[in-house]
N, C-alpha and C positions, 0 to 999 in steps of 0.2 A: 498134328494130333499126333502118342504113340498109342502104339497096342499095348503095350501091356497092362495087365490083370491093373484093374482101379481096385485097393484097400480101401475096400468098408474101417470105419473110427471110431464105429460102434454106436450104439445107444443110448441116449441115455436115461439111466431106468430107477425108479426109485426103489432097486437098489445098489443101483450105484450111490446114489446120493444117501442114504445111510450108512458104504461105506463110506464116504466123506467123511461125515458129519461124526463120524466115529474113531479116523484120525488126524482128525482140523481138532475135534476136543480138546485135544491136553495141550496143547500148541495155545491155542486162545485162551483154554484159564493160567499155564503159566507166565503167559508174556502178560496181561493183564494184573498187574506185581498191584495195583495198588487197592485190587482186590482183598490182596491177601495181609497186605505190611502192616502189620497189628499183634500185638503182642498174645491183647486179647478174645476170644477165651480161652484160657488153659486149656488142656485134656491132661491131666491125670501129673498134670508138671512141667508140663509140654509146652510151648510160646503154639498159639497159632499160625505163627509164620510157618513152621517144620514141618509140625504138623497134619496143616495143610495138603505139605507141596509133597508127604510122605505118602499123603492120602491120596492124591494123584500118581504113587507113582503104582500102585497098585490099581487105582482105574483105568488107568490109561496101557496095561497091558492088560486086563479086563475085553479095554474097548477096541482092541488090536484084535487079540484074539477071533473079537468077536470078526470083524471088519474082515477079520481072515477066512472064517468060518460061513461069511454069504460071501466074498470071493468065491472060493472055489464051490457052493452051489450054485451060483450064477455062470460060472463053467462050465462044472458036470450040464444045467442045463439048454447052454449056447451049442456044447458038445452035443447033444441029442436027440437038436431043431435038426441042428446038421447032416448027423447022420437020418433022420425022418426023410432026408428030403425040402427041410423049412429053409429058410432062407435066412444067417446067422448074422447078427449083426452086431 
């Protein structure tokens, strides 16, 4: 056995699960091509295939920003608990 301190991997919390879902959702939506490989319904003359992808550009930005904010809040909470003498995981 070594005398090196053990580094915790961290706990899987509901906040971290939500962060993961926010980051994975755009990939799943874009990789599932069969769900949007069609022309109808058109929006202001633009086929569904194109406007669906552009909508996901905006949605991906919003989801990434939300994941970032949740991550920052989670890290601040862990730092506060660590400073208060609680065990940070």
